[in-house]
Every structure is written in C-alpha cells, then in structure tokens.
C-alpha positions in Angstrom: 122.0 144.7 139.0 120.1 145.1 142.1 116.9 146.9 140.5 115.6 143.1 139.6 115.0 142.0 142.7 112.3 144.7 143.4 108.9 143.5 142.8 107.6 146.6 140.5 107.8 146.6 136.9 110.6 148.3 135.6 109.8 151.0 133.6 110.8 150.8 129.5 113.9 152.3 129.7 115.4 150.1 132.4 113.8 146.7 130.6 115.5 148.1 127.7 119.1 148.6 129.3 118.0 145.2 131.2 117.1 143.3 127.4 120.5 144.6 126.1 122.8 143.7 129.0 121.2 139.9 128.1 122.0 140.2 124.6 125.3 140.3 125.2 125.2 137.6 127.9 123.0 135.7 125.6 125.8 135.6 122.7 128.0 135.1 125.0 126.7 131.7 125.9 125.8 131.2 122.4 129.7 131.6 121.5 131.2 129.4 124.1 128.1 126.4 123.8 129.4 126.1 119.7 133.1 125.8 120.7 131.8 122.1 121.9 129.2 121.5 120.4 129.2 121.6 116.4 126.5 121.9 114.3 123.1 121.6 115.7 121.9 124.9 116.1 118.4 124.2 116.2 119.2 121.9 118.9 121.2 124.5 121.0 118.8 126.9 120.4 115.6 124.9 121.2 116.7 123.5 124.1 118.2 127.2 125.4 115.0 129.0 125.2 113.5 126.5 127.2 116.1 127.4 130.0 115.5 131.0 129.7 111.9 130.6 129.4 112.4 128.9 133.1 110.9 125.6 131.8 112.2 122.2 130.6 112.4 120.2 127.4 112.3 116.8 126.2 115.3 116.0 123.5 114.2 113.4 121.7 116.5 111.8 118.9 118.4 108.5 118.1 121.4 107.7 120.6 124.9 109.4 119.7 123.3 112.7 118.5 125.4 114.8 121.3 122.2 115.3 123.4 124.2 114.2 126.6 126.8 116.4 125.9 124.5 119.4 125.2 123.0 119.1 128.6 126.4 119.0 130.0 127.9 122.0 128.0 124.7 123.9 129.6 125.0 123.1 132.7 129.0 124.4 132.8 128.3 127.4 130.5 125.2 128.4 132.4 127.2 128.1 135.6 124.0 125.4 136.8 124.6 122.7 139.5 123.6 119.4 137.3 122.9 115.6 137.7 122.4 113.2 135.2 120.1 110.2 136.0 120.0 107.3 133.5 116.3 105.7 133.9 115.7 102.1 133.3 113.0 99.8 134.1 113.6 99.3 137.6 114.3 102.6 138.6 112.4 103.6 141.9 111.1 107.0 143.1 113.0 107.0 145.7 116.1 106.6 144.0 115.9 109.8 141.8 113.7 111.8 144.9 116.3 110.8 147.9 114.8 108.5 150.9 114.8 108.4 154.5 117.3 107.0 156.4 117.8 105.5 160.3 120.6 107.1 161.9 121.7 106.2 165.7 123.8 108.3 167.8 126.5 107.0 170.8 123.6 106.8 173.5 121.7 104.3 171.2 118.5 107.1 170.0 117.4 106.5 166.6 115.9 109.4 164.5 116.0 109.4 160.0 117.2 111.8 158.4 116.2 112.6 154.6 119.3 111.7 152.2 118.8 113.9 148.8 118.8 112.2 145.7 119.6 113.3 142.1 116.4 115.6 141.2 117.7 118.1 144.0 120.2 120.3 141.0 119.3 122.8 138.9 119.9 121.4 135.9 119.1 117.6 136.0 119.8 115.4 132.8 117.2 112.4 132.4 118.5 110.2 130.0 115.9 107.9 128.2 113.0 108.9 130.2 110.7 106.6 128.3 112.5 103.4 130.1 111.3 104.4 133.4 108.4 102.9 135.0 105.2 104.6 134.9 105.8 105.5 138.7 109.5 106.7 138.2 108.5 108.9 135.6 105.3 110.3 137.5 108.0 111.1 140.2 109.7 113.4 138.3 107.1 114.8 136.3 105.4 116.1 139.6 108.7 117.4 140.7 108.7 119.3 137.3 105.6 120.9 137.9 105.7 122.0 141.9 109.3 122.5 142.3 109.1 120.6 145.2 108.9 117.1 146.4 107.2 115.3 149.7 108.4 112.4 150.9 107.4 110.8 154.5 105.0 114.4 155.1 107.6 116.4 154.8 107.9 118.9 152.2 111.7 119.4 150.3 111.8 122.5 147.8 114.0 121.9 145.0 116.9 124.3 144.3 116.2 127.8 141.8 116.1 127.3 139.4 115.4 124.0 138.5 115.7 122.5 134.7 114.9 119.0 133.2 116.2 117.9 129.9 114.8 114.9 129.4 115.8 112.6 126.5 114.6 110.3 124.7 115.3 107.5 121.9 112.7 107.4 119.6 113.3 104.2 118.0 113.3 101.5 120.3 109.7 101.0 121.7 110.4 97.7 123.4 110.7 97.4 126.9 109.9 101.6 126.9 106.4 103.3 129.0 106.0 106.1 126.4 105.4 109.2 127.9 100.6 110.1 128.6 100.2 113.1 126.6 99.0 115.1 129.8 102.6 114.8 131.5 104.1 115.4 127.7 102.3 118.6 128.4 104.6 119.7 131.4 107.6 120.1 128.9 107.9 123.5 127.4 109.6 122.3 123.9 110.3 119.2 122.2 113.1 119.5 120.8 114.3 116.9 117.2 117.6 116.3 117.3 118.9 115.0 113.5 121.9 113.5 112.5 124.5 116.4 112.1 125.5 118.5 108.4 128.3 117.0 106.6 130.7 120.4 107.5 129.3 119.7 111.4 130.2 116.2 111.4 133.5 116.0 109.6 134.3 118.5 112.3 133.1 116.8 115.4 135.4 113.7 113.6 138.6 116.4 114.3 138.2 117.7 117.3 137.1 115.1 119.5 139.3 112.1 118.7 141.9 114.2 119.2 144.0 114.1 122.9 142.9 117.3 124.5 139.4 118.3 123.9 137.9 121.8 124.4 136.4 122.6 127.9 133.8 124.7 128.4 133.8 128.1 130.6 130.8 129.3 132.6 129.5 132.5 131.0 126.6 133.1 133.5 125.7 132.0 136.8 122.1 130.9 138.8 121.7 133.8 140.1 122.6 136.3 136.8 120.5 133.5 135.0 117.5 133.8 137.4 117.2 137.6 136.5 117.1 136.8 132.8 114.3 134.8 132.8 112.9 137.6 135.2 113.3 140.2 132.4 112.0 137.8 129.7 109.1 137.9 131.1 109.1 141.6 131.7 109.1 142.2 128.1 106.5 144.1 126.5 104.4 141.2 123.6 102.1 143.3 120.8 98.9 143.1 120.3 99.5 141.3 116.4 102.0 139.0 118.2 99.7 137.7 120.7 97.2 137.6 117.8 99.1 135.5 116.2 100.0 133.0 119.1 96.2 133.0 119.4 95.0 132.2 116.0 97.9 129.3 115.1 97.2 127.6 118.5 93.5 127.6 118.5 93.9 126.9 114.5 95.8 123.6 115.4 92.7 122.5 117.4 90.0 120.3 115.8 86.2 121.7 116.2 87.4 125.5 115.9 86.4 125.7 112.0 90.1 125.2 110.2 89.1 122.6 107.8 92.0 120.2 107.3 92.6 120.3 111.3 89.3 119.0 111.7 90.4 116.5 109.3 93.8 115.1 110.5 93.9 116.4 114.0 92.5 114.2 117.4 92.8 116.5 119.4 95.1 120.0 119.6 97.0 121.6 122.6 95.3 123.6 125.6 96.7 127.1 126.9 99.6 125.7 128.1 101.1 126.2 124.6 100.1 129.7 124.4 101.4 130.7 127.1 105.2 128.5 125.9 105.0 130.8 123.3 104.3 134.1 125.2 107.4 133.1 126.6 109.5 131.4 124.1 108.9 133.9 121.5 110.5 136.6 123.9 113.2 134.6 124.8 113.8 133.7 121.1 113.8 137.4 120.3 116.9 138.1 122.5 118.7 134.7 121.5 118.8 136.8 117.7 119.9 139.4 119.3 116.3 141.6 119.5 114.7 143.7 121.8 110.8 142.5 120.8 109.3 139.4 119.3 107.9 139.2 116.2 105.0 137.0 114.1 107.7 135.2 112.7 109.2 134.4 116.0 105.9 132.8 116.7 105.9 130.5 113.4 109.5 129.5 113.9 108.7 127.7 117.0 105.4 126.0 116.4 106.9 122.9 115.7 108.4 122.5 118.9 105.8 124.2 120.8 102.8 122.5 119.4 104.3 118.7 118.3 103.8 116.6 121.8 100.3 118.8 122.4 98.6 117.6 119.4 97.7 114.2 117.8 96.4 112.4 114.5 93.8 110.5 113.6 94.0 107.2 112.6 92.7 108.0 109.1 95.7 111.3 108.9 98.6 108.2 110.3 97.4 105.8 107.9 97.8 108.1 105.3 101.2 108.7 106.7 101.1 112.0 107.7 102.7 113.3 110.5 102.2 116.2 113.5 105.5 118.0 111.7 103.7 118.2 108.3 100.2 119.4 109.5 102.2 122.6 111.9 103.6 123.4 108.8 100.7 123.6 106.9 98.9 125.8 109.8 102.2 127.6 109.6 102.2 128.0 105.5 98.2 129.3 106.2 99.0 131.8 109.2 101.7 133.0 106.4 99.1 133.6 104.1 
C-alpha cells in the first residue's frame, strides 16, 4: 500500500478504503490472539489499542494472569521483534540501554564498541517495572518518550515502531519503587488485569495442560502496523466527539466547576489525557469494526486513560473511594 508513504493527507475515499483494509487486518489480529489468550477481552482490547495508537501500556494485576503471555503473543501476531526485561532492584540503566565495551584489534589498537541492550526491540516487555530503582526506571521512561538513547555522548535511535508494555503487581509494595505520577503519564493506557471468568478459566485448564499448545501465527509485520498507526492519525473525529473528550477530561480536574471532583480529586489529568483519548477513540472504532469514533468510545476509554493520571484527596481515600469510582461517576454524569 504505497500511498501511506506520502506526506500529503489522503482524500476521504482513500481513507475509507484504507480503513476497510485495516478493519480486516485488525479483526484477523483479534482472532489470532483469542486462540491463545482466553477471556480477558477488555485487557486484549485495551493493550492492542495502545499499540495501534502508537503508544505504551501499563498492565496492572496480580501475578499469574497471563500478562507476560499476552505480550509475547502480541509480538508474534503483530510480527514485531520483542524482548523481555525482568526488573529487579539491582538492575542498572546499562542493563537496559546497553554499554560500551573496549575492543583490541590484532595490532593492539584499542577502541570502544557499543553493545545494544534489550531496549532495542520493537515490542519491549518490562516486567514488574516498579521493582527497579528510580534511576533504572527513568532510563526506560526516557527512551519511551524520546525514542532514542544517548550513551557516552552518542545518540542511538530505537527501532520503529517502539512499544513498551510494562507490568506492575499492585499487591506487594515491599521492596518496590512506585512510578512517579509524571512518569505514569508516559503510558497511553493503564490496563487492569482481573481474574478470568469461570468459562475462560475452564478453557485455560483444558487447553494449556496438554502436550501441545496452540502457537499464534504472524498476521501483520512492523511495516503494516506503522501504516495502520498512520491511518489512525488521519481518521476524522467529529466535533461532537472532540467536545465529549474535552468535557470528560476537564470534568476530572478540580476547580473546573464539577462539585464531586472538587470534593474528591486532589489533581486531575493534563492535556496528554485528551491526546490519548483522540488516538485511542479512533483505534477503538476500527477495533470494533467502525470507520469513525463515537461518544461511546470516549466513555468506554475513560477508565484506562484517566485512572493513572489523577489522584484522590486524603478525605476521599479515607472514605474508601477509588479513582475508578470517581471516573464512573463522571461518565454517568456525561451520559446524563
């Protein structure tokens, strides 16, 4: 599909044709992932939306809920080169980024050579990111933001596309370093991973304890994924949807005239939340087989996009409220 390479925006007919082809590709990706990951539809959906929108996702859930398996499956189905880093308190930035080593040739001349670290992947699984020290976390988060790293004064660009899917265990806080708020904002979505439903868990038991396990096939490749990401940025968003995004994001900020927010929210989401919503609403439309985003997409994405970008007041936490409760209330208000 050569037309995606040009800088000029596509005309409406070309966008519709490209979107219909993307719909088919995304449906095939969904089908292939569901052969390996049972249940967890919203987790698969939100994680894929983050990748289709060109961003990173933070998966939060207790161990053993197939978060790592989901990421490796996505790597295979999307045809991306993937690496995995298990974060530990003694992991150093050079363990992620890479380091310079000294080489000596036959004549005895010495020179430095850069050995790339695991961050040089198209899909990076950052397992238990809150176990690493702040210094190591910031090395990863900087590469997520800037898509390049600098070692010993030399710049090294990361592969295209570059996505980080990080996992975090919400339970055990001993020996962990929770990500600072400004760094959580780097993640397009926070995806909560819950226990599977009964039917899905039965399927897991039957399908995964035999001799052979289903292996997913590659549906896309990196080049095709980048084409779809470019297309998503070109999809038109109606004035109604833009207004709904602005109204929702602004209602989550204290001091903007929303009584329950003023009472319960200490600080709210910045403009990055609206940017994430603009991209993910388009991606969600394609994911669900539609050519244009709707207000329903905005409401469905409220929780994964807003929950890691706001914090409750002490009083609200003391009353046992959660950020999800507040977002749910804002969505109900928006629906009127």
